[in-house]
C-alpha positions in Angstrom: 116.3 127.3 -40.1 116.0 126.8 -36.3 115.2 123.3 -35.1 113.9 122.4 -31.7 116.4 120.0 -30.1 113.6 117.6 -29.2 112.4 117.4 -32.8 112.9 114.1 -34.6 115.2 115.6 -37.2 117.3 117.3 -34.5 117.6 114.0 -32.6 118.5 112.0 -35.7 121.2 114.4 -36.9 122.6 114.8 -33.4 122.9 111.0 -33.1 124.5 110.6 -36.5 127.1 113.2 -35.6 127.8 111.8 -32.1 128.1 108.3 -33.4 130.2 109.2 -36.5 127.6 107.6 -38.9 128.5 109.7 -41.9 126.2 107.7 -44.2 123.2 108.4 -42.0 124.2 112.1 -41.8 124.5 112.4 -45.6 121.1 110.7 -46.0 119.5 113.2 -43.6 121.2 116.2 -45.4 119.8 114.9 -48.7 116.3 114.3 -47.3 116.1 117.7 -45.6 117.3 120.5 -47.8 118.8 123.4 -45.8 119.6 121.1 -42.8 123.4 121.7 -43.2 122.9 125.4 -42.3 120.2 124.8 -39.6 120.6 125.8 -36.0 119.6 123.4 -33.2 118.3 125.1 -30.1 116.2 128.2 -29.3 116.2 131.8 -30.4 118.3 132.7 -27.4 120.8 129.8 -27.6 121.4 127.8 -30.8 124.3 125.8 -32.3 125.2 125.0 -35.9 125.7 121.4 -36.8 129.4 122.0 -36.8 129.1 123.1 -33.2 127.5 119.7 -32.5 130.6 118.0 -33.9 132.9 120.1 -31.7 130.7 120.3 -28.6 132.2 119.2 -25.2 133.8 116.7 -24.7 134.6 116.6 -28.4 136.4 113.8 -30.2 133.4 112.1 -31.8 134.2 109.1 -33.9 134.9 110.1 -37.5 134.9 113.7 -36.6 136.9 115.0 -39.6 134.7 113.0 -42.1 131.6 114.5 -40.4 133.0 118.0 -40.8 133.8 117.4 -44.4 130.3 116.0 -45.1 128.6 119.0 -43.5 130.8 121.6 -45.2 130.2 119.8 -48.6 126.5 120.1 -48.0 126.7 123.9 -47.3 127.5 124.3 -43.6 129.3 127.5 -42.8 132.7 126.6 -41.3 132.8 129.9 -39.5 129.2 129.8 -38.1 128.8 131.6 -34.8 127.1 130.2 -31.7 124.0 132.2 -30.9 123.7 133.0 -27.3 126.0 134.0 -24.5 129.0 134.2 -26.8 129.9 134.1 -30.5 132.3 131.2 -30.7 132.9 129.4 -33.9 133.3 125.6 -34.3 137.1 126.1 -34.3 136.9 127.7 -30.9 135.0 124.7 -29.6 137.5 122.2 -31.2 140.3 124.1 -29.6 138.5 124.0 -26.2 138.3 120.2 -26.4 141.8 119.5 -27.7 140.4 117.8 -30.7 143.4 118.1 -33.1 142.0 116.1 -36.1 138.7 118.1 -36.1 140.6 121.3 -35.7 142.8 120.4 -38.7 139.7 119.5 -40.7 138.1 122.8 -40.0 141.2 124.8 -40.9 141.7 122.8 -44.1 138.2 123.8 -45.1 138.6 127.5 -44.4 138.0 128.1 -40.8 139.3 131.5 -39.7 142.2 130.8 -37.3 142.0 134.4 -36.0 138.2 134.5 -35.5 137.2 136.5 -32.4 134.4 135.8 -30.0 136.0 133.4 -27.5 134.6 133.2 -24.0 138.2 134.1 -23.0 138.4 137.8 -23.6 136.5 137.7 -26.8 139.7 136.3 -28.3 140.7 133.7 -30.9 140.5 129.9 -30.7 144.1 130.0 -29.4 142.8 132.0 -26.4 140.5 129.2 -25.5 143.0 126.5 -26.0 145.7 128.1 -23.8 143.3 129.2 -21.1 141.7 125.8 -20.8 145.1 124.0 -21.0 144.3 122.3 -24.3 148.0 122.2 -25.2 147.9 120.0 -28.3 145.4 122.2 -30.0 147.2 125.3 -28.8 150.5 124.2 -30.3 148.8 123.0 -33.5 147.2 126.5 -33.9 150.6 128.1 -33.5 152.1 125.7 -36.0 149.4 126.6 -38.5 150.0 130.3 -38.2 148.0 131.6 -35.3 149.2 134.9 -33.8 150.0 135.0 -30.1 149.5 137.6 -27.5 152.2 137.9 -24.8 150.3 135.8 -22.3 149.6 133.0 -24.8 153.2 132.9 -25.9 154.4 132.8 -22.3 152.1 129.9 -21.5 153.5 128.0 -24.5 157.1 128.8 -23.7 157.5 130.6 -27.1 160.6 132.5 -26.2 161.1 134.3 -29.5 157.5 135.5 -29.5 157.7 136.6 -25.9 160.9 138.6 -26.6 159.2 140.3 -29.6 156.4 141.5 -27.3 158.7 142.6 -24.5 160.9 144.6 -26.9 158.0 146.1 -29.0 158.3 149.8 -29.6 154.8 150.1 -31.0 152.9 148.2 -28.3 155.2 147.8 -25.3 153.6 145.6 -22.6 152.4 147.2 -19.3 153.5 145.9 -15.9 150.1 144.3 -15.7 150.7 142.5 -19.0 154.0 141.1 -17.8 152.5 139.9 -14.5 149.6 138.2 -16.4 152.2 136.6 -18.7 154.1 135.3 -15.7 150.9 133.8 -14.3 150.2 132.1 -17.6 153.7 130.8 -17.9 153.1 129.0 -14.6 149.7 127.8 -15.8 151.6 126.2 -18.7 154.4 124.7 -16.6 157.0 126.9 -18.2 159.7 127.4 -15.5 162.3 129.1 -17.7 159.7 131.5 -19.0 158.4 132.2 -15.5 162.0 133.1 -14.4 162.4 135.3 -17.5 159.2 137.2 -16.8 159.9 137.4 -13.0 163.2 139.2 -13.9 161.2 141.5 -16.1 159.1 142.7 -13.2 156.2 140.2 -13.0 154.4 140.1 -9.7 154.7 136.4 -8.6 152.0 136.9 -5.9 149.3 138.5 -8.1 146.0 136.9 -7.4 144.7 136.4 -10.9 142.5 134.2 -12.9 140.1 132.0 -11.0 141.4 133.8 -7.8 144.7 131.9 -8.0 148.3 133.0 -7.8 151.0 131.8 -10.1 151.9 129.2 -7.6 148.3 128.0 -7.4 148.1 127.9 -11.2 151.2 125.7 -11.4 149.9 123.4 -8.7 146.5 123.1 -10.4 148.2 122.2 -13.7 150.3 119.5 -12.1 153.8 120.9 -12.0 155.3 120.2 -8.6 158.9 121.1 -9.6 157.7 124.5 -10.7 155.7 124.9 -7.5 158.9 124.2 -5.5 160.9 126.7 -7.6 158.2 129.4 -7.1 158.3 128.9 -3.4 162.0 129.6 -3.6 161.2 132.9 -5.3 158.9 133.9 -2.5 155.7 132.9 -4.2 152.7 132.1 -2.1 149.2 130.7 -2.6 146.1 132.9 -2.6 145.0 131.3 0.6 148.2 132.6 2.3 147.7 136.1 0.9 144.2 136.8 2.0 
């Protein structure tokens, strides 16, 4: 069922979700059979009700209880956004650093390895790391999420990085190591950045968002790392173009 976002039912359910009024939400779900699996939007761009819970900026009052009420009524915890990407509600919770809602979704069966992220069609962890949502990123890892080299580097997960660097079945390319170095700086991980620099990472690669590793560290608010990078010969993108 697709509901126009301006329709009274859509407005009412959106308000119940945003305000954390679980009783009102349950009443709406009872009064409108099929509402739990409805989509709000248009044919080209529509969200499930669980996407409404996890939509930016996230952290609605009573978020976990709202998730539980929707899933109990039949909502698909792994529903896909319809539109420019295929993100699940877990992707969106990870993107807003909403740990309680993320936990609720995982407890109710959300796929921690679901693909479809706006970041490289990856998992919820890809979104969390790329957007600097560190609490959710670390919670996902604690709950069993797999990590790529760049994700492990950004989180300072030394053992996981070592496993990637020494892999015989899928050894990282020079580009992979450089990307991981950039991500380590994005995550404020000086020791990891040093490790990857010694493994051949290019500290002056102009990478994501047209930033160098130094720019990424500066944007993330790590002045000590910026100073260290300067000592290693790192420069900003503006100095390189």
